[in-house]
C-alpha positions as CSV (number, residue, x, y, z in Angstrom):
1,X,156.1,-86.7,-25.9
2,X,159.7,-85.2,-25.1
3,X,159.9,-81.7,-23.6
4,X,161.9,-79.0,-24.8
5,X,164.3,-77.8,-22.1
6,X,164.4,-74.6,-20.5
7,X,166.8,-72.2,-21.8
8,X,170.3,-73.3,-20.3
9,X,170.6,-69.8,-18.5
10,X,167.4,-70.3,-16.6
11,X,168.8,-73.9,-15.4
12,X,172.1,-72.4,-14.4
13,X,170.6,-69.9,-12.4
14,X,167.9,-72.0,-10.7
15,X,169.3,-72.3,-7.3
16,X,169.9,-68.5,-7.2
17,X,166.3,-68.2,-8.2
18,X,165.4,-70.1,-5.2
19,X,167.2,-68.0,-2.8
20,X,166.1,-64.9,-4.3
21,X,162.3,-65.7,-4.4
22,X,162.0,-67.0,-1.1
23,X,164.9,-65.5,0.8
24,X,166.6,-66.8,3.8
25,X,165.2,-65.3,7.1
26,X,168.7,-65.0,8.0
27,X,169.3,-62.8,5.3
28,X,166.6,-60.2,5.7
29,X,165.1,-58.2,2.7
30,X,167.4,-57.9,-0.5
31,X,166.5,-54.5,-0.9
32,X,166.1,-54.8,-4.7
33,X,162.3,-55.2,-4.8
34,X,159.3,-53.3,-3.8
35,X,158.6,-53.0,-0.1
36,X,155.0,-53.7,0.9
37,X,153.5,-51.2,3.0
38,X,154.3,-51.3,6.8
39,X,152.1,-53.7,8.5
40,X,151.7,-54.0,12.3
41,X,152.4,-57.7,13.4
42,X,149.3,-59.5,14.9
43,X,149.4,-59.8,18.7
44,X,149.6,-63.4,17.9
45,X,150.4,-65.6,15.4
46,X,148.9,-69.2,15.8
47,X,151.4,-72.0,15.6
48,X,154.3,-69.5,14.6
49,X,156.9,-70.7,17.3
50,X,156.0,-74.3,16.5
51,X,155.7,-74.5,12.8
52,X,157.6,-71.5,11.7
53,X,155.1,-70.5,8.7
54,X,156.4,-69.1,5.9
55,X,153.9,-68.3,3.3
56,X,156.3,-66.2,0.9
57,X,158.3,-69.5,0.4
58,X,158.6,-71.2,-2.8
59,X,156.6,-74.1,-4.0
60,X,157.5,-77.0,-6.1
61,X,155.5,-77.5,-9.0
62,X,156.2,-80.9,-10.4
63,X,155.9,-81.8,-14.1
64,X,155.0,-85.4,-15.3
65,X,154.6,-87.0,-18.4
66,X,154.4,-90.9,-19.1
67,X,154.6,-93.4,-16.3
68,X,156.1,-96.7,-17.8
69,X,157.7,-99.8,-16.7
70,X,160.3,-99.4,-19.6
71,X,161.0,-95.3,-19.7
72,X,161.6,-94.1,-23.2
73,X,162.8,-90.8,-22.7
74,X,164.2,-88.5,-19.8
75,X,160.6,-87.3,-19.1
76,X,159.1,-90.8,-18.3
77,X,159.3,-92.4,-14.8
78,X,158.6,-95.9,-13.5
79,X,155.4,-96.7,-11.6
80,X,157.9,-97.6,-8.9
81,X,159.8,-94.3,-9.1
82,X,156.6,-92.3,-9.2
83,X,155.2,-94.0,-6.0
84,X,158.4,-93.6,-4.3
85,X,158.3,-89.7,-5.1
86,X,154.8,-89.4,-3.9
87,X,155.8,-91.2,-0.7
88,X,158.5,-88.8,0.0
89,X,156.5,-85.9,-0.5
90,X,153.7,-87.3,1.9
91,X,156.7,-88.1,4.6
92,X,157.9,-84.5,4.2
93,X,154.5,-83.1,5.0
94,X,153.7,-81.7,1.2
95,X,150.0,-81.7,0.5
96,X,149.0,-81.6,-3.3
97,X,146.8,-78.7,-4.6
98,X,145.9,-77.7,-8.0
99,X,147.3,-75.1,-10.4
100,X,144.1,-73.3,-10.1
101,X,144.5,-73.5,-6.3
102,X,148.0,-72.0,-6.7
103,X,146.8,-69.1,-8.9
104,X,143.7,-68.3,-7.0
105,X,145.8,-68.5,-3.8
106,X,143.2,-71.2,-2.1
107,X,146.2,-72.8,-0.2
108,X,144.0,-74.1,2.6
109,X,146.2,-76.7,4.1
110,X,147.3,-77.7,7.7
111,X,149.8,-75.6,9.7
112,X,153.2,-76.8,9.1
113,X,152.5,-78.3,5.8
114,X,153.7,-77.4,2.3
115,X,151.6,-77.1,-0.8
116,X,152.9,-79.1,-3.7
117,X,151.4,-78.9,-7.3
118,X,151.6,-82.2,-9.4
119,X,151.1,-81.6,-13.2
120,X,150.6,-84.1,-15.9
121,X,151.2,-83.3,-19.7
122,X,150.0,-84.8,-22.8
123,X,147.2,-87.1,-21.4
124,X,148.8,-90.2,-21.9
125,X,147.0,-93.5,-20.9
126,X,149.5,-94.4,-18.5
127,X,148.4,-91.3,-16.4
128,X,144.8,-92.2,-16.4
129,X,143.3,-95.4,-17.4
130,X,139.6,-96.5,-16.1
131,X,139.0,-100.3,-15.6
132,X,135.6,-102.2,-16.2
133,X,134.5,-101.0,-12.8
134,X,135.0,-97.1,-14.0
135,X,137.9,-96.6,-11.5
136,X,141.2,-96.0,-12.4
137,X,143.6,-99.1,-13.0
138,X,146.0,-99.7,-10.1
139,X,149.1,-99.0,-12.2
140,X,148.2,-95.8,-13.8
141,X,149.6,-92.7,-12.3
142,X,145.9,-91.5,-10.8
143,X,145.5,-94.8,-9.6
144,X,149.0,-94.9,-7.8
145,X,148.2,-91.5,-6.5
146,X,145.0,-92.7,-4.8
147,X,146.5,-95.6,-3.4
148,X,149.2,-93.3,-1.7
149,X,146.7,-91.0,-0.5
150,X,144.9,-94.0,1.1
151,X,147.8,-94.8,3.1
152,X,148.6,-91.2,4.0
153,X,145.4,-89.4,4.9
154,X,146.7,-86.0,4.9
155,X,148.0,-86.2,1.2
156,X,145.1,-84.9,-0.9
157,X,144.8,-86.9,-4.2
158,X,144.4,-83.9,-6.5
159,X,146.4,-83.0,-9.4
160,X,146.5,-80.7,-12.8
161,X,146.3,-82.8,-16.0
162,X,146.7,-81.0,-19.2
163,X,145.3,-82.7,-22.2
164,X,145.7,-82.7,-26.1
165,X,143.3,-83.9,-28.8
166,X,142.7,-87.4,-27.6
167,X,142.9,-87.2,-23.8
168,X,144.1,-90.5,-22.3
169,X,143.9,-92.5,-25.9
170,X,140.1,-91.8,-25.8
171,X,138.6,-90.2,-28.5
172,X,136.5,-87.3,-27.0
173,X,137.9,-88.3,-23.5
174,X,134.2,-88.2,-22.1
175,X,134.6,-91.1,-19.4
176,X,138.3,-90.0,-18.3
177,X,137.7,-86.4,-18.2
178,X,134.3,-86.8,-16.5
179,X,135.9,-89.0,-14.0
180,X,138.8,-86.4,-13.4
181,X,136.1,-83.6,-12.9
182,X,133.7,-85.5,-10.7
183,X,136.9,-86.4,-8.3
184,X,138.3,-83.0,-7.7
185,X,141.1,-82.9,-10.4
186,X,141.9,-80.0,-12.6
187,X,141.7,-80.3,-16.2
188,X,143.8,-78.0,-18.3
189,X,144.6,-76.8,-21.7
190,X,147.8,-78.1,-23.6
191,X,146.5,-77.2,-27.1
192,X,145.0,-79.4,-29.7
193,X,147.9,-80.7,-31.4
194,X,150.8,-80.0,-28.9
195,X,152.4,-77.3,-31.4
196,X,155.4,-74.9,-30.5
197,X,153.2,-72.0,-30.3
198,X,156.0,-69.7,-31.2
199,X,156.2,-71.3,-34.5
200,X,152.6,-70.6,-35.7
201,X,150.7,-67.5,-36.4
202,X,148.9,-65.8,-33.8
203,X,145.4,-67.2,-35.5
204,X,146.5,-70.5,-35.2
205,X,147.7,-70.1,-31.4
206,X,144.2,-69.0,-30.6
207,X,143.0,-71.8,-32.6
208,X,144.8,-74.5,-30.7
209,X,143.8,-73.1,-27.4
210,X,140.1,-72.5,-28.1
211,X,139.5,-75.8,-30.0
212,X,141.1,-77.8,-27.1
213,X,139.0,-76.0,-24.6
214,X,135.8,-76.9,-26.8
215,X,136.9,-80.5,-26.8
216,X,137.1,-80.5,-23.1
217,X,133.6,-78.7,-22.5
218,X,132.0,-81.1,-24.9
219,X,133.2,-83.8,-22.7
220,X,132.4,-82.2,-19.3
221,X,130.2,-79.0,-19.9
222,X,130.3,-78.0,-16.4
223,X,134.2,-77.7,-16.1
224,X,136.2,-74.3,-16.0
225,X,139.2,-74.3,-17.9
226,X,141.5,-71.6,-16.2
227,X,145.0,-72.8,-16.8
228,X,147.4,-74.2,-19.4
229,X,150.7,-75.8,-19.8
230,X,152.7,-74.5,-22.6
231,X,153.8,-77.4,-25.1
232,X,157.7,-77.2,-24.8
233,X,157.4,-74.5,-22.2
234,X,157.4,-72.1,-25.2
235,X,155.0,-68.9,-25.5
236,X,153.7,-67.8,-28.7
237,X,155.4,-64.7,-30.0
238,X,152.7,-62.4,-28.8
239,X,152.9,-63.6,-25.2
240,X,149.5,-62.4,-24.1
241,X,148.0,-64.8,-26.1
242,X,148.9,-67.4,-23.8
243,X,146.4,-66.0,-21.4
244,X,143.6,-64.7,-23.4
245,X,142.2,-64.5,-27.1
246,X,139.4,-65.9,-29.3
247,X,138.8,-67.8,-32.3
248,X,135.8,-69.2,-34.2
249,X,133.6,-66.7,-32.3
250,X,135.0,-68.3,-28.7
251,X,137.1,-66.5,-26.3
252,X,139.2,-67.9,-23.7
253,X,140.5,-66.0,-20.4
254,X,143.1,-68.1,-18.6
255,X,144.4,-67.5,-15.1
256,X,147.9,-69.2,-15.2
257,X,150.4,-70.6,-17.7
258,X,152.9,-73.2,-16.8
259,X,156.4,-73.5,-18.1
260,X,158.5,-76.6,-18.9
261,X,161.0,-76.1,-16.0
262,X,163.1,-75.8,-14.1
263,X,162.9,-74.4,-10.5
264,X,160.4,-74.0,-7.8
265,X,157.5,-71.4,-8.3
266,X,157.3,-68.2,-6.3
267,X,154.5,-68.0,-3.8
268,X,151.6,-66.5,-5.1
269,X,151.8,-63.7,-2.4
270,X,155.1,-62.9,-3.6
271,X,155.9,-59.7,-5.8
272,X,157.9,-62.0,-8.1
273,X,154.9,-64.3,-9.1
274,X,154.0,-64.1,-12.5
275,X,150.8,-66.1,-13.5
276,X,152.1,-65.9,-17.1
277,X,155.1,-67.7,-16.4
278,X,154.7,-70.2,-13.5
279,X,157.8,-72.4,-13.4
280,X,157.9,-76.3,-12.9
281,X,160.5,-78.9,-12.0
282,X,160.6,-82.1,-14.2
283,X,160.2,-85.4,-12.1
284,X,163.6,-86.8,-12.5
285,X,166.1,-88.9,-10.4
286,X,169.0,-90.6,-12.0
287,X,172.6,-89.4,-12.6
288,X,172.0,-87.6,-15.8
289,X,173.8,-84.3,-16.5
290,X,170.3,-82.6,-16.0
291,X,169.4,-84.5,-12.9
292,X,170.4,-81.7,-10.7
293,X,167.6,-79.6,-11.9
294,X,165.0,-82.5,-11.7
295,X,162.7,-83.2,-8.8
296,X,164.9,-85.4,-6.6
297,X,167.6,-82.6,-6.6
298,X,165.4,-79.8,-5.7
299,X,163.3,-81.8,-2.9
300,X,166.9,-82.5,-1.3
301,X,167.6,-78.7,-1.7
302,X,164.3,-77.6,-0.3
303,X,164.6,-80.2,2.7
304,X,168.2,-78.8,3.5
305,X,167.0,-75.2,3.4
306,X,163.7,-75.5,5.0
307,X,163.3,-71.8,5.4
308,X,162.8,-71.3,1.7
309,X,159.7,-73.0,1.2
310,X,156.2,-72.4,1.4
311,X,155.1,-73.6,4.9
312,X,151.3,-73.0,5.9
313,X,150.0,-71.3,8.9
314,X,146.7,-73.3,8.8
315,X,144.9,-69.9,8.1
316,X,143.8,-69.1,4.6
317,X,142.7,-65.6,5.7
318,X,146.2,-64.2,6.5
319,X,149.6,-64.4,5.0
320,X,152.1,-65.2,7.5
321,X,155.8,-65.0,7.1
322,X,159.4,-64.0,8.9
323,X,159.0,-60.2,9.5
324,X,162.8,-60.1,7.8
325,X,161.0,-61.2,4.4
326,X,158.5,-58.3,4.5
327,X,160.0,-56.6,1.3
328,X,159.1,-59.7,-0.8
329,X,155.4,-59.4,-0.4
330,X,153.1,-58.1,-3.2
331,X,151.5,-54.8,-1.9
332,X,148.3,-56.0,-3.0
333,X,148.2,-58.3,0.1
334,X,149.5,-56.0,2.6
335,X,146.2,-56.0,4.3
336,X,146.4,-59.7,5.0
337,X,150.0,-59.9,6.0
338,X,151.0,-61.4,9.5
339,X,154.6,-61.0,10.0
340,X,156.2,-62.5,13.2
């Protein structure tokens, strides 16, 4: 399934977004956003001098589709390329979390590491295929992720998978969705029929979201569906229906909505974080015209400008960041702030 590209203007200002959202410590506050109430710095910030935590930095949310030996579109990756990208993330101290973790600010990872969100759209069988033993086959995306995690113990094997009517080619998705839920993966809504939500009525928008949630719940009654990925990255005309609504006597109340591209997401502690508009980066290498907006280019950028990315302090009860970035903290988190 191909993905409609983010508006050209968004792609062209992607690098500017990175710098504006995270802010380089050397630049100080921009002065253009709201300033959090003054917060006294803690007398001691664990590991600050050693790992330079910045929990107001940006987070790469990577978008995958099919993992195929012979890619058929720019959205596909080969198993070799996919494995190489995961290996790079592990080497560079990224730790996977789910979208649900991101929006709930459950970023409990070791000091000095960086969160990354691995998201998969459309529920392709190339993402998850279970063998006769009930475990993922070694050549599907989840099988590769598990293998990389075995070789890199700090690289948590979790991801968020956004499914449509026939998850992973399995009518009903009972086996595959149950396996995902039982092993700590997030299952998210991608609408029943992968429709452009801006092209249908408000009634149909709600039907598409509710019916897909009901399908997921029939397969895994104890699951909580709390985030969705917009087909083509496009909101319905009534944007708030992406988060909440009802159809056929059933309501939904989501906590986060993913776009289709094209830059890292703000920290959930940042004043610029919007759960209705969480940007993603398409997994892509190559030398095509849009490769500079893909994952390889962005990971290079974050490696070259390490001060802009989210770096954990190892303490989930506080938000630690360089004092020069205090103006970027959402006021709601002033009580948890620990500038240094």
